[in-house]
C-alpha positions as CSV (number, residue, x, y, z in Angstrom):
1,M,-0.1,-0.2,0.0
2,K,2.7,2.5,0.8
3,K,4.4,1.6,-2.4
4,I,1.3,2.6,-4.5
5,L,0.7,6.1,-2.5
6,F,4.4,6.9,-2.7
7,S,3.9,6.1,-6.5
8,L,0.9,8.4,-7.1
9,L,2.2,10.8,-4.9
10,A,5.4,11.1,-7.1
11,L,3.5,11.2,-10.5
12,I,1.4,14.2,-8.8
13,I,4.3,16.1,-8.1
14,S,6.0,15.3,-11.3
15,A,3.0,16.4,-13.4
16,S,2.9,19.5,-11.7
17,I,6.7,21.1,-11.6
18,Y,6.2,22.5,-15.1
19,A,2.7,23.4,-15.1
20,Y,2.7,26.2,-18.3
21,D,0.6,26.7,-21.1
22,I,3.2,29.1,-23.1
23,E,6.5,30.3,-22.1
24,V,7.4,34.2,-23.9
25,P,10.1,36.2,-23.3
26,N,10.3,40.0,-21.8
27,A,11.8,42.9,-23.3
28,D,15.0,41.6,-21.8
29,G,14.9,38.0,-23.2
30,V,14.1,36.4,-19.7
31,I,11.5,33.8,-20.6
32,I,8.5,34.3,-18.5
33,Y,6.0,31.1,-17.7
34,Y,2.1,31.6,-18.2
35,T,-1.2,30.0,-17.4
36,I,-3.5,30.6,-19.9
37,Y,-7.4,31.0,-18.3
38,Y,-9.9,30.9,-20.6
39,D,-13.9,31.8,-20.6
40,Y,-16.7,29.5,-21.0
41,N,-16.5,29.8,-24.7
42,G,-12.8,29.1,-25.0
43,N,-11.5,32.6,-25.3
44,E,-8.7,33.7,-23.8
45,T,-9.2,35.8,-20.6
46,E,-6.1,36.4,-18.8
47,L,-2.4,35.1,-18.1
48,E,-1.1,34.5,-15.0
49,V,2.8,34.1,-14.2
50,T,3.5,30.5,-12.8
51,S,7.1,28.7,-12.6
52,G,9.1,26.8,-15.2
53,S,12.0,25.0,-16.0
54,R,14.1,27.9,-15.2
55,K,13.5,29.7,-12.2
56,Y,13.3,33.6,-12.0
57,Q,16.3,35.6,-10.4
58,G,16.6,39.2,-9.5
59,T,14.3,41.7,-11.3
60,V,12.0,40.3,-13.8
61,I,10.0,43.1,-16.0
62,I,6.1,41.6,-16.5
63,P,5.4,43.1,-19.4
64,A,1.7,44.6,-19.4
65,E,0.6,42.5,-22.9
66,V,1.6,39.3,-24.1
67,F,1.5,38.3,-27.7
68,H,1.9,34.8,-28.8
69,T,0.9,31.8,-31.3
70,F,-0.8,29.1,-29.6
71,A,-0.1,25.7,-31.2
72,P,-1.8,22.7,-29.2
73,P,0.6,19.8,-27.9
74,K,1.3,16.7,-29.9
75,G,-1.8,14.6,-29.8
76,H,-4.0,17.1,-29.4
77,K,-6.4,18.6,-32.1
78,Q,-6.7,22.3,-32.6
79,I,-10.7,23.3,-31.4
80,E,-11.9,25.3,-34.1
81,N,-14.9,28.0,-32.8
82,E,-17.8,28.3,-34.9
């Protein structure tokens, strides 16, 4: 039972370590990781700065606006809004 619980805990932790949707460099070239939040129609409504594979160091300037092109991850289909 302990082995199953340990395996489940390890899986949950490893899945959440790099839980971000996009990474976009700021004006200084620092990569900032964002989570995208959507409304009920699938439209992007806001971004939240989150952690990624690189740690933030020093003063990091967060831009007021972020522009990106989103491609679905491999194995996922693009959903068209009609």
